[in-house]
C-alpha positions in Angstrom: -4.9 17.9 -22.7 -2.9 18.1 -19.5 0.0 20.4 -19.4 3.3 20.0 -17.7 2.2 22.4 -14.7 -1.0 20.5 -14.2 0.8 17.0 -14.1 3.4 18.5 -11.6 0.6 19.7 -9.5 -1.1 16.4 -9.2 2.1 14.4 -8.4 3.1 14.0 -4.8 6.5 14.9 -3.6 6.9 11.3 -2.2 5.5 8.0 -3.7 2.7 6.4 -2.1 1.6 2.6 -2.3 -0.4 1.7 -5.4 -0.5 -1.9 -4.0 -2.8 -0.9 -1.2 -5.6 -0.7 -3.8 -5.4 -4.4 -4.8 -4.3 -6.0 -1.4 -6.6 -6.5 1.6 -5.8 -3.7 4.1 -5.4 -4.9 7.8 -4.1 -3.7 11.1 -2.9 -5.2 14.3 -1.8 -4.0 17.7 1.4 -5.2 19.2 0.2 -5.2 22.7 2.4 -5.1 25.8 1.9 -4.9 29.5 4.1 -4.4 32.6 4.2 -7.3 35.0 6.9 -8.6 37.4 9.3 -5.8 36.7 9.4 -6.2 32.9 7.2 -5.8 29.7 5.4 -8.7 28.2 4.0 -9.2 24.7 0.3 -10.2 25.0 -0.8 -13.0 22.4 -4.0 -14.6 21.6 -4.8 -18.0 20.1 -7.5 -17.9 17.6 -10.7 -19.8 18.4 -11.9 -22.8 16.4 -14.1 -22.0 13.5 -12.7 -18.8 12.6 -10.1 -18.0 9.8 -6.6 -19.0 10.9 -8.1 -21.0 13.9 -5.5 -22.3 16.2 -2.7 -19.9 15.3 -1.1 -17.3 17.6 -1.0 -13.6 16.9 -1.7 -10.1 18.0 -5.2 -8.6 18.1 -6.2 -7.0 14.7 -8.2 -7.5 11.6 -9.5 -6.2 8.2 -9.9 -2.4 8.0 -13.5 -1.3 7.6 -14.7 1.4 5.2 -15.9 3.5 8.1 -12.7 3.2 10.0 -10.9 6.6 9.9 -7.5 5.1 9.9 -5.7 1.7 10.3 -5.0 2.7 13.9 -8.6 2.9 14.6 -8.9 -0.6 13.0 -6.3 -1.9 15.4 -7.8 -0.5 18.4 -11.4 -1.5 17.4 -10.3 -5.1 16.9 -8.4 -5.1 20.1 -11.3 -3.9 22.0 -13.6 -6.5 20.4 -11.1 -9.4 20.6 -9.4 -8.9 24.0 -12.1 -7.2 26.1 -10.2 -3.9 26.9 -11.2 -0.4 26.6 -9.4 1.9 24.2 -8.7 4.5 26.9 -6.7 1.8 28.6 -4.2 1.5 25.7 -1.4 4.0 25.2 -0.1 3.8 21.7 3.5 4.4 21.4 3.8 4.5 17.5 3.8 2.4 14.4 6.2 -0.1 12.9 6.9 -0.5 9.2 4.0 -1.8 7.0 4.3 -5.3 6.1 3.2 -6.6 2.7 2.3 -10.3 3.1 2.6 -12.8 0.3 -1.0 -14.0 0.8 -2.3 -10.7 -0.3 -2.6 -8.4 2.7 -1.0 -5.1 3.7 -0.5 -5.1 7.4 -0.1 -1.9 9.4 1.1 -2.6 13.0 1.1 -0.3 16.0 2.7 -0.8 19.4 0.6 -0.2 22.5 0.9 -0.6 26.2 -2.3 -2.0 28.0 -2.9 -0.5 31.4 -3.5 -3.7 33.2 -1.8 -5.4 36.0 -2.5 -8.9 34.9 -4.1 -10.8 32.1 -7.1 -11.6 34.3 -8.3 -8.0 33.8 -8.9 -8.9 30.1 -12.2 -10.2 28.9 -11.4 -12.0 25.6 -14.3 -12.7 23.2 -14.6 -16.5 23.2 -16.1 -16.4 19.7 -12.7 -15.3 18.3 -10.2 -16.0 21.0 -9.5 -19.4 22.5 -6.6 -18.4 24.8 -4.8 -15.3 25.9 -1.2 -15.7 27.2 2.0 -13.5 27.5 5.7 -13.8 27.0 8.4 -11.5 28.5 10.0 -9.3 25.8 13.3 -10.5 27.4 12.7 -14.0 26.1 12.8 -12.8 22.5 15.9 -10.6 23.3 17.7 -13.6 24.4 16.4 -16.0 21.7 16.9 -15.5 18.0 14.0 -16.8 15.8 14.7 -19.7 13.3 14.6 -18.7 9.8 13.1 -20.5 6.9 13.0 -19.8 3.2 10.0 -20.3 0.9 9.6 -19.5 -2.8 7.0 -17.1 -4.4 6.0 -17.7 -8.1 3.5 -16.2 -10.4 1.1 -18.9 -11.7 -0.7 -17.8 -14.9 -2.7 -21.0 -14.7 -4.9 -22.2 -11.8 -5.8 -25.8 -11.2 -8.8 -27.0 -9.2 -7.3 -29.5 -6.9 -10.6 -31.4 -6.7 -11.8 -31.5 -10.3 -8.4 -31.1 -12.0 -9.8 -28.4 -14.2 -7.4 -25.7 -15.3 -8.3 -22.0 -15.7 -6.1 -19.6 -17.6 -5.7 -16.5 -15.5 -3.2 -14.7 -17.7 -3.3 -15.6 -21.4 0.4 -15.2 -22.2 0.4 -17.3 -25.3 -2.7 -15.4 -26.7 -1.1 -12.2 -26.0 2.0 -13.2 -28.0 4.4 -13.0 -24.9 7.4 -15.1 -24.5 6.7 -18.8 -23.6 8.2 -18.4 -20.2 5.2 -16.4 -19.1 2.8 -19.2 -19.9 4.3 -21.3 -17.0 5.0 -20.2 -13.4 7.8 -17.8 -13.2 9.5 -15.7 -10.7 10.9 -17.5 -7.7 11.6 -14.8 -5.1 12.7 -16.1 -1.7 10.4 -15.2 1.2 11.8 -15.6 4.8 9.5 -17.0 7.5 10.5 -16.5 11.1 9.7 -19.0 13.9 9.9 -18.7 17.6 9.3 -21.8 19.7 8.0 -20.8 23.2 7.0 -23.6 25.6 5.7 -25.9 23.0 3.9 -23.0 21.2 4.8 -21.8 17.7 4.9 -18.1 17.1 5.6 -17.5 13.5 4.9 -15.6 10.3 3.8 -12.0 10.4 3.6 -12.1 14.3 7.1 -13.3 14.5 8.2 -10.5 12.2 6.7 -7.7 14.2 8.3 -9.3 17.4 11.6 -9.2 15.7 11.1 -5.6 14.6 10.2 -4.5 18.2 13.3 -6.3 19.6 15.6 -4.8 16.9 14.5 -1.3 17.9 15.1 -2.1 21.5 18.6 -3.3 20.6 19.0 -0.4 18.0 19.9 -3.0 15.4 19.4 -2.6 11.7 18.6 -5.3 9.3 
């Protein structure tokens, strides 16, 4: 039996995030460097043959069990993907954690790379097809496009190839209201898109850009 005092001693003063236990934990580095009198965001285009190939983003990846923190994950992935030593990155701090609808918790850190040009980077060709930069001022001048999607809970999953259905949540068997035997919910999820010289920078990457720009402008949203 747990007494009130025991329970009180086991409860933190501030809530944590239970969702971290079920979502994939990832971390990225929003990397900047100084060139031509201003700061630039450094982006990578993912190489063919890997997950999210062809998409544009910041370096980062899934947290490993032996990573001491999500910051270590972000730096480790940046070193592996971009070919820059960790001691050449000055970490300024963290952005707010993002919970992505596809099942990932994303921690983001902002760091300045001690390089004079992108030619000093040695990107891993197995993971990175292209590295390019865009001045921060571009994003300060251009608002992103905003689109809305709808997120729903699907209690039944249907295999698109075979047409076979699998009941994931047996609402009827549990005696729950009929509405839970069908897709329910419908929360709107905003997706931001920046068009930059024919490239589409969108999704999580665009959200972190927007967060950095808002901090620079001291705006709240």
